[in-house]
C-alpha positions in Angstrom: -5.4 -18.2 -13.1 -5.2 -17.5 -9.4 -1.4 -16.9 -9.6 -1.9 -14.4 -12.3 -4.4 -12.4 -10.3 -2.1 -12.4 -7.3 0.8 -11.2 -9.5 -1.5 -8.5 -10.9 -2.2 -7.2 -7.3 1.5 -7.4 -6.5 2.5 -5.3 -9.5 -0.3 -2.9 -8.6 1.2 -2.6 -5.2 4.7 -1.8 -6.5 3.3 0.8 -8.9 1.1 2.3 -6.2 3.8 2.7 -3.6 6.3 4.0 -6.0 3.7 6.4 -7.4 2.9 7.6 -3.9 6.6 8.3 -3.2 7.1 10.0 -6.5 4.0 12.2 -6.1 4.9 13.3 -2.6 8.6 13.8 -3.4 7.8 16.2 -6.3 5.0 17.9 -4.3 2.1 16.8 -6.5 0.2 15.5 -3.4 0.4 16.0 0.3 2.0 13.3 2.5 -0.9 13.5 4.9 -3.6 13.5 2.2 -6.1 10.9 1.2 -4.5 10.1 -2.2 -1.1 9.3 -0.6 -2.5 7.2 2.2 -4.8 5.2 -0.2 -1.9 4.5 -2.6 0.3 3.3 0.3 -2.5 1.2 2.0 -3.7 -0.5 -1.2 -0.1 -0.9 -2.5 1.0 -2.6 0.7 -2.0 -4.9 0.5 -1.1 -6.0 -3.0 2.5 -6.7 -2.0 1.4 -8.5 1.1 -0.8 -10.8 -1.0 2.1 -11.9 -3.1 4.3 -12.3 0.0 1.6 -14.4 1.7 1.2 -16.6 -1.4 4.9 -17.3 -1.5 5.2 -17.7 2.2 7.8 -14.9 2.3 7.5 -13.6 5.8 9.8 -10.5 5.8 7.9 -8.6 3.1 4.6 -9.9 4.4 5.1 -8.5 7.9 6.6 -5.2 6.6 3.5 -4.7 4.5 1.1 -5.7 7.3 2.7 -3.0 9.5 2.6 -0.6 6.5 -1.2 -1.4 6.0 -1.9 -0.9 9.8 -0.2 2.5 9.7 -2.2 3.4 6.6 -5.4 2.2 8.1 -5.0 4.3 11.2 -4.3 7.4 9.1 -7.2 6.7 6.8 -9.5 6.2 9.8 -8.4 9.6 11.2 -8.9 11.3 7.8 -12.5 9.9 7.5 -13.7 9.9 11.2 -11.5 12.2 13.3 -12.6 15.5 11.7 
């Protein structure tokens, strides 16, 4: 059961990041906007969970950095105005 939940979050991550890229590329959302940043942050979290569970370090660290970037931008969106 635990493996299925982790896989669910991983697939969510893939869909979220691809959706964010699609939506920005076709100008449906702004690259600096909340929707884009939330999709990227939560998507990278989902992929990082799968990478961690499989002890796959390259995608884990890529997504940790991606989450950190997203966290900084989200912090700025919520608190720096």
